Backbone atoms as SQL, in Angstrom:
CREATE TABLE atoms (id INTEGER PRIMARY KEY, chain TEXT, resi INTEGER, resn TEXT, atom TEXT, x REAL, y REAL, z REAL);
INSERT INTO atoms VALUES
  (1, 'A', 1, 'MET', 'N', 14.749, -1.386, -5.787),
  (2, 'A', 1, 'MET', 'CA', 14.097, -0.532, -4.810),
  (3, 'A', 1, 'MET', 'C', 13.993, 0.918, -5.291),
  (4, 'A', 2, 'THR', 'N', 14.977, 1.362, -6.061),
  (5, 'A', 2, 'THR', 'CA', 14.930, 2.762, -6.495),
  (6, 'A', 2, 'THR', 'C', 13.729, 3.035, -7.395),
  (7, 'A', 3, 'ASN', 'N', 13.279, 2.032, -8.179),
  (8, 'A', 3, 'ASN', 'CA', 12.093, 2.241, -9.011),
  (9, 'A', 3, 'ASN', 'C', 10.853, 2.462, -8.146),
  (10, 'A', 4, 'ILE', 'N', 10.789, 1.780, -7.008),
  (11, 'A', 4, 'ILE', 'CA', 9.657, 1.951, -6.091),
  (12, 'A', 4, 'ILE', 'C', 9.693, 3.348, -5.491),
  (13, 'A', 5, 'LEU', 'N', 10.868, 3.749, -4.995),
  (14, 'A', 5, 'LEU', 'CA', 10.988, 5.070, -4.383),
  (15, 'A', 5, 'LEU', 'C', 10.708, 6.167, -5.402),
  (16, 'A', 6, 'LYS', 'N', 11.178, 5.985, -6.620),
  (17, 'A', 6, 'LYS', 'CA', 10.912, 6.969, -7.680),
  (18, 'A', 6, 'LYS', 'C', 9.407, 7.094, -7.912),
  (19, 'A', 7, 'ALA', 'N', 8.691, 5.977, -7.983),
  (20, 'A', 7, 'ALA', 'CA', 7.231, 6.005, -8.188),
  (21, 'A', 7, 'ALA', 'C', 6.530, 6.701, -7.022),
  (22, 'A', 8, 'ILE', 'N', 7.003, 6.457, -5.806),
  (23, 'A', 8, 'ILE', 'CA', 6.405, 7.094, -4.626),
  (24, 'A', 8, 'ILE', 'C', 6.642, 8.601, -4.662),
  (25, 'A', 9, 'ILE', 'N', 7.846, 9.019, -4.995),
  (26, 'A', 9, 'ILE', 'CA', 8.150, 10.455, -5.071),
  (27, 'A', 9, 'ILE', 'C', 7.296, 11.126, -6.146),
  (28, 'A', 10, 'GLU', 'N', 7.167, 10.486, -7.296),
  (29, 'A', 10, 'GLU', 'CA', 6.340, 11.049, -8.381),
  (30, 'A', 10, 'GLU', 'C', 4.877, 11.155, -7.950),
  (31, 'A', 11, 'ALA', 'N', 4.368, 10.135, -7.269),
  (32, 'A', 11, 'ALA', 'CA', 2.983, 10.178, -6.782),
  (33, 'A', 11, 'ALA', 'C', 2.813, 11.287, -5.747),
  (34, 'A', 12, 'ASN', 'N', 3.786, 11.419, -4.861),
  (35, 'A', 12, 'ASN', 'CA', 3.752, 12.466, -3.844),
  (36, 'A', 12, 'ASN', 'C', 3.686, 13.849, -4.494),
  (37, 'A', 13, 'ASN', 'N', 4.432, 14.021, -5.563),
  (38, 'A', 13, 'ASN', 'CA', 4.422, 15.295, -6.291),
  (39, 'A', 13, 'ASN', 'C', 3.079, 15.567, -6.960),
  (40, 'A', 14, 'ARG', 'N', 2.267, 14.524, -7.173),
  (41, 'A', 14, 'ARG', 'CA', 0.918, 14.662, -7.759),
  (42, 'A', 14, 'ARG', 'C', -0.156, 14.788, -6.683),
  (43, 'A', 15, 'GLY', 'N', 0.263, 14.841, -5.411),
  (44, 'A', 15, 'GLY', 'CA', -0.697, 15.016, -4.327),
  (45, 'A', 15, 'GLY', 'C', -1.174, 13.737, -3.672),
  (46, 'A', 16, 'LEU', 'N', -0.606, 12.591, -4.093),
  (47, 'A', 16, 'LEU', 'CA', -0.923, 11.318, -3.432),
  (48, 'A', 16, 'LEU', 'C', 0.126, 11.126, -2.339),
  (49, 'A', 17, 'THR', 'N', -0.284, 11.284, -1.096),
  (50, 'A', 17, 'THR', 'CA', 0.683, 11.399, -0.001),
  (51, 'A', 17, 'THR', 'C', 0.663, 10.239, 0.991),
  (52, 'A', 18, 'HIS', 'N', -0.135, 9.226, 0.719),
  (53, 'A', 18, 'HIS', 'CA', -0.228, 8.057, 1.605),
  (54, 'A', 18, 'HIS', 'C', 0.060, 6.820, 0.768),
  (55, 'A', 19, 'PHE', 'N', 0.924, 5.932, 1.298),
  (56, 'A', 19, 'PHE', 'CA', 1.470, 4.839, 0.491),
  (57, 'A', 19, 'PHE', 'C', 1.385, 3.500, 1.211),
  (58, 'A', 20, 'GLY', 'N', 1.332, 2.424, 0.433),
  (59, 'A', 20, 'GLY', 'CA', 1.322, 1.089, 1.012),
  (60, 'A', 20, 'GLY', 'C', 1.617, 0.031, -0.032),
  (61, 'A', 21, 'ILE', 'N', 1.729, -1.199, 0.452),
  (62, 'A', 21, 'ILE', 'CA', 1.966, -2.367, -0.392),
  (63, 'A', 21, 'ILE', 'C', 0.683, -3.175, -0.411),
  (64, 'A', 22, 'ARG', 'N', 0.179, -3.456, -1.594),
  (65, 'A', 22, 'ARG', 'CA', -1.089, -4.164, -1.752),
  (66, 'A', 22, 'ARG', 'C', -0.878, -5.461, -2.510),
  (67, 'A', 23, 'GLY', 'N', -1.351, -6.547, -1.961),
  (68, 'A', 23, 'GLY', 'CA', -1.338, -7.830, -2.642),
  (69, 'A', 23, 'GLY', 'C', -2.683, -8.092, -3.285),
  (70, 'A', 24, 'GLU', 'N', -2.662, -8.682, -4.464),
  (71, 'A', 24, 'GLU', 'CA', -3.888, -9.013, -5.206),
  (72, 'A', 24, 'GLU', 'C', -3.670, -10.324, -5.942),
  (73, 'A', 25, 'ASP', 'N', -4.742, -11.020, -6.245),
  (74, 'A', 25, 'ASP', 'CA', -4.664, -12.206, -7.089),
  (75, 'A', 25, 'ASP', 'C', -5.097, -11.893, -8.515),
  (76, 'A', 26, 'ARG', 'N', -5.250, -10.638, -8.814),
  (77, 'A', 26, 'ARG', 'CA', -5.584, -10.207, -10.175),
  (78, 'A', 26, 'ARG', 'C', -4.538, -9.200, -10.645),
  (79, 'A', 27, 'LYS', 'N', -4.290, -9.235, -11.931),
  (80, 'A', 27, 'LYS', 'CA', -3.284, -8.353, -12.515),
  (81, 'A', 27, 'LYS', 'C', -3.878, -6.963, -12.724),
  (82, 'A', 28, 'LEU', 'N', -3.155, -5.956, -12.277),
  (83, 'A', 28, 'LEU', 'CA', -3.579, -4.564, -12.415),
  (84, 'A', 28, 'LEU', 'C', -2.482, -3.756, -13.096),
  (85, 'A', 29, 'ALA', 'N', -2.854, -2.662, -13.694),
  (86, 'A', 29, 'ALA', 'CA', -1.893, -1.778, -14.353),
  (87, 'A', 29, 'ALA', 'C', -1.663, -0.536, -13.496),
  (88, 'A', 30, 'VAL', 'N', -0.527, 0.093, -13.701),
  (89, 'A', 30, 'VAL', 'CA', -0.265, 1.374, -13.052),
  (90, 'A', 30, 'VAL', 'C', -1.376, 2.330, -13.454),
  (91, 'A', 31, 'GLY', 'N', -1.903, 3.045, -12.472),
  (92, 'A', 31, 'GLY', 'CA', -3.011, 3.967, -12.702),
  (93, 'A', 31, 'GLY', 'C', -4.370, 3.392, -12.368),
  (94, 'A', 32, 'ALA', 'N', -4.449, 2.075, -12.156),
  (95, 'A', 32, 'ALA', 'CA', -5.731, 1.452, -11.815),
  (96, 'A', 32, 'ALA', 'C', -6.239, 1.994, -10.481),
  (97, 'A', 33, 'LYS', 'N', -7.492, 2.409, -10.472),
  (98, 'A', 33, 'LYS', 'CA', -8.139, 2.868, -9.238),
  (99, 'A', 33, 'LYS', 'C', -8.624, 1.641, -8.484),
  (100, 'A', 34, 'LEU', 'N', -8.445, 1.653, -7.172),
  (101, 'A', 34, 'LEU', 'CA', -8.800, 0.493, -6.354),
  (102, 'A', 34, 'LEU', 'C', -10.079, 0.738, -5.571),
  (103, 'A', 35, 'ASP', 'N', -10.897, -0.299, -5.483),
  (104, 'A', 35, 'ASP', 'CA', -12.113, -0.230, -4.674),
  (105, 'A', 35, 'ASP', 'C', -11.757, -0.238, -3.197),
  (106, 'A', 36, 'ASN', 'N', -12.658, 0.283, -2.399),
  (107, 'A', 36, 'ASN', 'CA', -12.483, 0.191, -0.953),
  (108, 'A', 36, 'ASN', 'C', -12.582, -1.272, -0.526),
  (109, 'A', 37, 'SER', 'N', -11.784, -1.637, 0.449),
  (110, 'A', 37, 'SER', 'CA', -11.798, -3.002, 0.974),
  (111, 'A', 37, 'SER', 'C', -13.001, -3.216, 1.884),
  (112, 'A', 38, 'PHE', 'N', -13.363, -4.473, 2.052),
  (113, 'A', 38, 'PHE', 'CA', -14.414, -4.825, 2.996),
  (114, 'A', 38, 'PHE', 'C', -13.821, -4.962, 4.390),
  (115, 'A', 39, 'ASP', 'N', -14.588, -4.551, 5.388),
  (116, 'A', 39, 'ASP', 'CA', -14.188, -4.733, 6.775),
  (117, 'A', 39, 'ASP', 'C', -14.202, -6.233, 7.089),
  (118, 'A', 40, 'TRP', 'N', -13.502, -6.633, 8.138),
  (119, 'A', 40, 'TRP', 'CA', -13.420, -8.038, 8.519),
  (120, 'A', 40, 'TRP', 'C', -14.423, -8.344, 9.618),
  (121, 'A', 41, 'ASP', 'N', -15.148, -9.415, 9.479),
  (122, 'A', 41, 'ASP', 'CA', -16.074, -9.911, 10.499),
  (123, 'A', 41, 'ASP', 'C', -15.287, -10.887, 11.372),
  (124, 'A', 42, 'PHE', 'N', -14.797, -10.392, 12.504),
  (125, 'A', 42, 'PHE', 'CA', -13.942, -11.212, 13.371),
  (126, 'A', 42, 'PHE', 'C', -14.713, -12.361, 14.011),
  (127, 'A', 43, 'GLU', 'N', -15.985, -12.163, 14.273),
  (128, 'A', 43, 'GLU', 'CA', -16.797, -13.204, 14.896),
  (129, 'A', 43, 'GLU', 'C', -16.921, -14.432, 13.989),
  (130, 'A', 44, 'ASN', 'N', -17.097, -14.198, 12.692),
  (131, 'A', 44, 'ASN', 'CA', -17.275, -15.296, 11.738),
  (132, 'A', 44, 'ASN', 'C', -16.026, -15.578, 10.901),
  (133, 'A', 45, 'ASP', 'N', -14.972, -14.817, 11.145),
  (134, 'A', 45, 'ASP', 'CA', -13.687, -14.972, 10.450),
  (135, 'A', 45, 'ASP', 'C', -13.834, -14.964, 8.929),
  (136, 'A', 46, 'CYS', 'N', -14.486, -13.883, 8.443),
  (137, 'A', 46, 'CYS', 'CA', -14.687, -13.718, 6.999),
  (138, 'A', 46, 'CYS', 'C', -14.941, -12.230, 6.716),
  (139, 'A', 47, 'PRO', 'N', -14.870, -11.831, 5.456),
  (140, 'A', 47, 'PRO', 'CA', -15.187, -10.428, 5.142),
  (141, 'A', 47, 'PRO', 'C', -16.644, -10.118, 5.480),
  (142, 'A', 48, 'SER', 'N', -16.873, -8.912, 5.957),
  (143, 'A', 48, 'SER', 'CA', -18.239, -8.478, 6.229),
  (144, 'A', 48, 'SER', 'C', -18.821, -7.852, 4.967),
  (145, 'A', 49, 'THR', 'N', -20.018, -7.341, 5.053),
  (146, 'A', 49, 'THR', 'CA', -20.642, -6.659, 3.914),
  (147, 'A', 49, 'THR', 'C', -20.362, -5.152, 3.952),
  (148, 'A', 50, 'GLU', 'N', -19.698, -4.674, 5.002),
  (149, 'A', 50, 'GLU', 'CA', -19.413, -3.245, 5.151),
  (150, 'A', 50, 'GLU', 'C', -18.059, -2.895, 4.553),
  (151, 'A', 51, 'LYS', 'N', -18.043, -1.815, 3.786),
  (152, 'A', 51, 'LYS', 'CA', -16.800, -1.354, 3.191),
  (153, 'A', 51, 'LYS', 'C', -16.081, -0.388, 4.131),
  (154, 'A', 52, 'LEU', 'N', -14.749, -0.406, 4.033),
  (155, 'A', 52, 'LEU', 'CA', -13.914, 0.519, 4.790),
  (156, 'A', 52, 'LEU', 'C', -13.818, 1.850, 4.047),
  (157, 'A', 53, 'ASN', 'N', -13.076, 2.790, 4.619),
  (158, 'A', 53, 'ASN', 'CA', -12.903, 4.111, 4.004),
  (159, 'A', 53, 'ASN', 'C', -11.785, 4.140, 2.961),
  (160, 'A', 54, 'GLY', 'N', -11.288, 2.976, 2.580),
  (161, 'A', 54, 'GLY', 'CA', -10.210, 2.921, 1.605),
  (162, 'A', 54, 'GLY', 'C', -9.792, 1.484, 1.344),
  (163, 'A', 55, 'THR', 'N', -8.611, 1.341, 0.778),
  (164, 'A', 55, 'THR', 'CA', -8.061, 0.045, 0.383),
  (165, 'A', 55, 'THR', 'C', -7.000, -0.388, 1.382),
  (166, 'A', 56, 'CYS', 'N', -7.081, -1.625, 1.863),
  (167, 'A', 56, 'CYS', 'CA', -6.121, -2.143, 2.832),
  (168, 'A', 56, 'CYS', 'C', -4.762, -2.375, 2.172),
  (169, 'A', 57, 'ALA', 'N', -3.710, -2.105, 2.936),
  (170, 'A', 57, 'ALA', 'CA', -2.343, -2.305, 2.451),
  (171, 'A', 57, 'ALA', 'C', -1.417, -2.434, 3.650),
  (172, 'A', 58, 'THR', 'N', -0.211, -2.903, 3.395),
  (173, 'A', 58, 'THR', 'CA', 0.850, -2.882, 4.391),
  (174, 'A', 58, 'THR', 'C', 1.492, -1.506, 4.326),
  (175, 'A', 59, 'GLY', 'N', 1.568, -0.840, 5.459),
  (176, 'A', 59, 'GLY', 'CA', 2.105, 0.514, 5.479),
  (177, 'A', 59, 'GLY', 'C', 3.614, 0.559, 5.564),
  (178, 'A', 60, 'PHE', 'N', 4.153, 1.720, 5.245),
  (179, 'A', 60, 'PHE', 'CA', 5.574, 2.005, 5.382),
  (180, 'A', 60, 'PHE', 'C', 5.789, 2.816, 6.655),
  (181, 'A', 61, 'ASP', 'N', 6.978, 2.696, 7.248),
  (182, 'A', 61, 'ASP', 'CA', 7.376, 3.654, 8.258),
  (183, 'A', 61, 'ASP', 'C', 7.598, 4.982, 7.544),
  (184, 'A', 62, 'TYR', 'N', 8.059, 5.987, 8.266),
  (185, 'A', 62, 'TYR', 'CA', 8.219, 7.324, 7.695),
  (186, 'A', 62, 'TYR', 'C', 9.159, 7.317, 6.490),
  (187, 'A', 63, 'LEU', 'N', 8.747, 7.996, 5.428),
  (188, 'A', 63, 'LEU', 'CA', 9.562, 8.170, 4.226),
  (189, 'A', 63, 'LEU', 'C', 9.904, 9.656, 4.079),
  (190, 'A', 64, 'TRP', 'N', 11.174, 9.953, 3.866),
  (191, 'A', 64, 'TRP', 'CA', 11.621, 11.340, 3.715),
  (192, 'A', 64, 'TRP', 'C', 11.284, 11.905, 2.339),
  (193, 'A', 65, 'LEU', 'N', 11.363, 11.083, 1.317),
  (194, 'A', 65, 'LEU', 'CA', 11.009, 11.452, -0.060),
  (195, 'A', 65, 'LEU', 'C', 11.824, 12.637, -0.583),
  (196, 'A', 66, 'ILE', 'N', 13.112, 12.633, -0.258),
  (197, 'A', 66, 'ILE', 'CA', 14.002, 13.697, -0.728),
  (198, 'A', 66, 'ILE', 'C', 14.504, 13.386, -2.133),
  (199, 'A', 67, 'ASP', 'N', 15.030, 12.180, -2.335),
  (200, 'A', 67, 'ASP', 'CA', 15.457, 11.758, -3.671),
  (201, 'A', 67, 'ASP', 'C', 15.388, 10.241, -3.758),
  (202, 'A', 68, 'GLU', 'N', 15.426, 9.720, -4.979),
  (203, 'A', 68, 'GLU', 'CA', 15.199, 8.293, -5.205),
  (204, 'A', 68, 'GLU', 'C', 16.369, 7.409, -4.799),
  (205, 'A', 69, 'ASP', 'N', 17.466, 8.002, -4.334),
  (206, 'A', 69, 'ASP', 'CA', 18.618, 7.230, -3.866),
  (207, 'A', 69, 'ASP', 'C', 18.793, 7.304, -2.354),
  (208, 'A', 70, 'ASP', 'N', 17.819, 7.879, -1.648),
  (209, 'A', 70, 'ASP', 'CA', 17.944, 8.066, -0.203),
  (210, 'A', 70, 'ASP', 'C', 18.020, 6.708, 0.501),
  (211, 'A', 71, 'ALA', 'N', 19.139, 6.478, 1.191),
  (212, 'A', 71, 'ALA', 'CA', 19.390, 5.179, 1.831),
  (213, 'A', 71, 'ALA', 'C', 18.354, 4.854, 2.900),
  (214, 'A', 72, 'ASP', 'N', 17.920, 5.849, 3.667),
  (215, 'A', 72, 'ASP', 'CA', 16.929, 5.602, 4.718),
  (216, 'A', 72, 'ASP', 'C', 15.589, 5.172, 4.128),
  (217, 'A', 73, 'ASP', 'N', 15.149, 5.863, 3.089),
  (218, 'A', 73, 'ASP', 'CA', 13.885, 5.496, 2.443),
  (219, 'A', 73, 'ASP', 'C', 13.976, 4.113, 1.801),
  (220, 'A', 74, 'LEU', 'N', 15.082, 3.825, 1.161),
  (221, 'A', 74, 'LEU', 'CA', 15.254, 2.509, 0.533),
  (222, 'A', 74, 'LEU', 'C', 15.218, 1.399, 1.575),
  (223, 'A', 75, 'GLU', 'N', 15.810, 1.625, 2.731),
  (224, 'A', 75, 'GLU', 'CA', 15.779, 0.634, 3.814),
  (225, 'A', 75, 'GLU', 'C', 14.357, 0.478, 4.364),
  (226, 'A', 76, 'THR', 'N', 13.643, 1.578, 4.499),
  (227, 'A', 76, 'THR', 'CA', 12.250, 1.530, 4.968),
  (228, 'A', 76, 'THR', 'C', 11.388, 0.712, 4.007),
  (229, 'A', 77, 'ILE', 'N', 11.563, 0.920, 2.721),
  (230, 'A', 77, 'ILE', 'CA', 10.815, 0.171, 1.705),
  (231, 'A', 77, 'ILE', 'C', 11.176, -1.304, 1.780),
  (232, 'A', 78, 'LYS', 'N', 12.463, -1.597, 1.892),
  (233, 'A', 78, 'LYS', 'CA', 12.917, -2.992, 1.977),
  (234, 'A', 78, 'LYS', 'C', 12.282, -3.703, 3.172),
  (235, 'A', 79, 'LYS', 'N', 12.274, -3.075, 4.330),
  (236, 'A', 79, 'LYS', 'CA', 11.693, -3.686, 5.537),
  (237, 'A', 79, 'LYS', 'C', 10.193, -3.928, 5.367),
  (238, 'A', 80, 'ALA', 'N', 9.492, -2.975, 4.786),
  (239, 'A', 80, 'ALA', 'CA', 8.048, -3.138, 4.590),
  (240, 'A', 80, 'ALA', 'C', 7.758, -4.269, 3.607),
  (241, 'A', 81, 'LEU', 'N', 8.542, -4.358, 2.536),
  (242, 'A', 81, 'LEU', 'CA', 8.359, -5.449, 1.573),
  (243, 'A', 81, 'LEU', 'C', 8.641, -6.805, 2.210),
  (244, 'A', 82, 'GLU', 'N', 9.679, -6.886, 3.036),
  (245, 'A', 82, 'GLU', 'CA', 9.985, -8.143, 3.730),
  (246, 'A', 82, 'GLU', 'C', 8.842, -8.542, 4.652),
  (247, 'A', 83, 'TYR', 'N', 8.291, -7.576, 5.386),
  (248, 'A', 83, 'TYR', 'CA', 7.156, -7.863, 6.264),
  (249, 'A', 83, 'TYR', 'C', 5.965, -8.361, 5.439),
  (250, 'A', 84, 'HIS', 'N', 5.671, -7.648, 4.363),
  (251, 'A', 84, 'HIS', 'CA', 4.524, -8.016, 3.518),
  (252, 'A', 84, 'HIS', 'C', 4.683, -9.434, 2.964),
  (253, 'A', 85, 'LYS', 'N', 5.855, -9.744, 2.453),
  (254, 'A', 85, 'LYS', 'CA', 6.100, -11.076, 1.877),
  (255, 'A', 85, 'LYS', 'C', 6.030, -12.179, 2.932),
  (256, 'A', 86, 'ALA', 'N', 6.421, -11.869, 4.161),
  (257, 'A', 86, 'ALA', 'CA', 6.400, -12.861, 5.237),
  (258, 'A', 86, 'ALA', 'C', 4.982, -13.125, 5.749),
  (259, 'A', 87, 'HIS', 'N', 4.058, -12.178, 5.559),
  (260, 'A', 87, 'HIS', 'CA', 2.727, -12.307, 6.142),
  (261, 'A', 87, 'HIS', 'C', 1.585, -12.481, 5.144),
  (262, 'A', 88, 'TYR', 'N', 1.848, -12.234, 3.871),
  (263, 'A', 88, 'TYR', 'CA', 0.791, -12.310, 2.864),
  (264, 'A', 88, 'TYR', 'C', 1.285, -13.067, 1.641),
  (265, 'A', 89, 'SER', 'N', 0.367, -13.748, 0.976),
  (266, 'A', 89, 'SER', 'CA', 0.726, -14.518, -0.212),
  (267, 'A', 89, 'SER', 'C', -0.295, -14.235, -1.313),
  (268, 'A', 90, 'TYR', 'N', 0.116, -13.433, -2.281),
  (269, 'A', 90, 'TYR', 'CA', -0.745, -13.091, -3.412),
  (270, 'A', 90, 'TYR', 'C', 0.018, -13.319, -4.707),
  (271, 'A', 91, 'SER', 'N', -0.702, -13.413, -5.786),
  (272, 'A', 91, 'SER', 'CA', -0.079, -13.599, -7.097),
  (273, 'A', 91, 'SER', 'C', 0.652, -12.346, -7.567),
  (274, 'A', 92, 'TYR', 'N', 0.134, -11.177, -7.198),
  (275, 'A', 92, 'TYR', 'CA', 0.702, -9.907, -7.646),
  (276, 'A', 92, 'TYR', 'C', 0.852, -8.959, -6.455),
  (277, 'A', 93, 'THR', 'N', 1.886, -8.132, -6.532),
  (278, 'A', 93, 'THR', 'CA', 2.136, -7.154, -5.475),
  (279, 'A', 93, 'THR', 'C', 2.306, -5.781, -6.115),
  (280, 'A', 94, 'TYR', 'N', 1.699, -4.775, -5.482),
  (281, 'A', 94, 'TYR', 'CA', 1.695, -3.419, -6.003),
  (282, 'A', 94, 'TYR', 'C', 2.040, -2.415, -4.913),
  (283, 'A', 95, 'ILE', 'N', 2.583, -1.295, -5.341),
  (284, 'A', 95, 'ILE', 'CA', 2.692, -0.133, -4.468),
  (285, 'A', 95, 'ILE', 'C', 1.495, 0.732, -4.824),
  (286, 'A', 96, 'ILE', 'N', 0.745, 1.132, -3.792),
  (287, 'A', 96, 'ILE', 'CA', -0.436, 1.953, -4.023),
  (288, 'A', 96, 'ILE', 'C', -0.269, 3.279, -3.287),
  (289, 'A', 97, 'ALA', 'N', -1.018, 4.260, -3.744),
  (290, 'A', 97, 'ALA', 'CA', -0.975, 5.586, -3.135),
  (291, 'A', 97, 'ALA', 'C', -2.370, 6.184, -3.145),
  (292, 'A', 98, 'GLY', 'N', -2.618, 7.076, -2.188),
  (293, 'A', 98, 'GLY', 'CA', -3.909, 7.734, -2.114),
  (294, 'A', 98, 'GLY', 'C', -3.813, 9.065, -1.412),
  (295, 'A', 99, 'THR', 'N', -4.960, 9.626, -1.131),
  (296, 'A', 99, 'THR', 'CA', -5.036, 10.977, -0.594),
  (297, 'A', 99, 'THR', 'C', -5.135, 11.055, 0.919),
  (298, 'A', 100, 'ASP', 'N', -5.482, 9.964, 1.567),
  (299, 'A', 100, 'ASP', 'CA', -5.568, 9.952, 3.027),
  (300, 'A', 100, 'ASP', 'C', -5.426, 8.516, 3.507),
  (301, 'A', 101, 'SER', 'N', -5.267, 8.357, 4.806),
  (302, 'A', 101, 'SER', 'CA', -5.150, 6.996, 5.345),
  (303, 'A', 101, 'SER', 'C', -5.553, 6.960, 6.803),
  (304, 'A', 102, 'GLU', 'N', -5.790, 5.749, 7.256),
  (305, 'A', 102, 'GLU', 'CA', -6.050, 5.487, 8.667),
  (306, 'A', 102, 'GLU', 'C', -5.481, 4.109, 8.981),
  (307, 'A', 103, 'TYR', 'N', -5.312, 3.839, 10.257),
  (308, 'A', 103, 'TYR', 'CA', -4.781, 2.541, 10.657),
  (309, 'A', 103, 'TYR', 'C', -5.853, 1.471, 10.535),
  (310, 'A', 104, 'GLY', 'N', -5.419, 0.255, 10.196),
  (311, 'A', 104, 'GLY', 'CA', -6.315, -0.890, 10.131),
  (312, 'A', 104, 'GLY', 'C', -6.197, -1.738, 11.382),
  (313, 'A', 105, 'ASP', 'N', -6.894, -2.866, 11.401),
  (314, 'A', 105, 'ASP', 'CA', -6.893, -3.751, 12.560),
  (315, 'A', 105, 'ASP', 'C', -5.639, -4.615, 12.654),
  (316, 'A', 106, 'ASP', 'N', -5.035, -4.942, 11.521),
  (317, 'A', 106, 'ASP', 'CA', -3.859, -5.812, 11.519),
  (318, 'A', 106, 'ASP', 'C', -2.589, -5.017, 11.800),
  (319, 'A', 107, 'GLU', 'N', -1.568, -5.709, 12.262),
  (320, 'A', 107, 'GLU', 'CA', -0.267, -5.081, 12.474),
  (321, 'A', 107, 'GLU', 'C', 0.252, -4.545, 11.141),
  (322, 'A', 108, 'ASN', 'N', 0.743, -3.323, 11.142),
  (323, 'A', 108, 'ASN', 'CA', 1.297, -2.637, 9.964),
  (324, 'A', 108, 'ASN', 'C', 0.268, -2.390, 8.853),
  (325, 'A', 109, 'GLU', 'N', -1.012, -2.541, 9.157),
  (326, 'A', 109, 'GLU', 'CA', -2.040, -2.306, 8.139),
  (327, 'A', 109, 'GLU', 'C', -2.411, -0.835, 8.084),
  (328, 'A', 110, 'VAL', 'N', -2.557, -0.344, 6.872),
  (329, 'A', 110, 'VAL', 'CA', -3.029, 1.006, 6.629),
  (330, 'A', 110, 'VAL', 'C', -4.184, 0.910, 5.636),
  (331, 'A', 111, 'ILE', 'N', -5.164, 1.782, 5.784),
  (332, 'A', 111, 'ILE', 'CA', -6.310, 1.834, 4.882),
  (333, 'A', 111, 'ILE', 'C', -6.192, 3.150, 4.118),
  (334, 'A', 112, 'ILE', 'N', -5.967, 3.055, 2.817),
  (335, 'A', 112, 'ILE', 'CA', -5.647, 4.218, 1.998),
  (336, 'A', 112, 'ILE', 'C', -6.868, 4.648, 1.186),
  (337, 'A', 113, 'GLY', 'N', -7.294, 5.887, 1.403),
  (338, 'A', 113, 'GLY', 'CA', -8.424, 6.440, 0.666),
  (339, 'A', 113, 'GLY', 'C', -8.025, 6.915, -0.720),
  (340, 'A', 114, 'GLY', 'N', -8.912, 6.723, -1.687),
  (341, 'A', 114, 'GLY', 'CA', -8.653, 7.157, -3.048),
  (342, 'A', 114, 'GLY', 'C', -7.449, 6.469, -3.669),
  (343, 'A', 115, 'ALA', 'N', -7.267, 5.188, -3.351),
  (344, 'A', 115, 'ALA', 'CA', -6.045, 4.473, -3.735),
  (345, 'A', 115, 'ALA', 'C', -5.984, 4.128, -5.214),
  (346, 'A', 116, 'GLU', 'N', -4.757, 4.181, -5.727),
  (347, 'A', 116, 'GLU', 'CA', -4.472, 3.742, -7.087),
  (348, 'A', 116, 'GLU', 'C', -3.111, 3.071, -7.116),
  (349, 'A', 117, 'VAL', 'N', -2.907, 2.228, -8.119),
  (350, 'A', 117, 'VAL', 'CA', -1.634, 1.544, -8.297),
  (351, 'A', 117, 'VAL', 'C', -0.624, 2.533, -8.883),
  (352, 'A', 118, 'ILE', 'N', 0.554, 2.637, -8.235),
  (353, 'A', 118, 'ILE', 'CA', 1.597, 3.522, -8.768),
  (354, 'A', 118, 'ILE', 'C', 2.835, 2.750, -9.226),
  (355, 'A', 119, 'CYS', 'N', 2.925, 1.469, -8.843),
  (356, 'A', 119, 'CYS', 'CA', 4.082, 0.661, -9.228),
  (357, 'A', 119, 'CYS', 'C', 3.718, -0.814, -9.122),
  (358, 'A', 120, 'THR', 'N', 4.133, -1.602, -10.099),
  (359, 'A', 120, 'THR', 'CA', 3.930, -3.046, -10.040),
  (360, 'A', 120, 'THR', 'C', 5.256, -3.712, -9.703),
  (361, 'A', 121, 'LEU', 'N', 5.196, -4.772, -8.925),
  (362, 'A', 121, 'LEU', 'CA', 6.421, -5.472, -8.531),
  (363, 'A', 121, 'LEU', 'C', 6.478, -6.843, -9.168);
């Protein structure tokens, strides 16, 4: 967990202040820029043709980002990862960061603008 928190703190210091957990079925490298996600067509239960304002991810509760050993932040990360693993199944999991965010339609979903991969799990 400390490697994740360290990556988040480093990204925060670079001006990337919004964070989430992103699942993908393709392998990505740290630094990869992510495309905006497609909105969901609830009527037809499939992706729509409209893009969102960022990349969908599982959000974290509040992070203090004081140091990479902060027990509260480590617990927050652990809970978010447990939620993500219980609700999503992808080949690869990443921590992503961006410059802004908004809430998504799903529980604990965040849409991160200008997202990039900051840590691979």
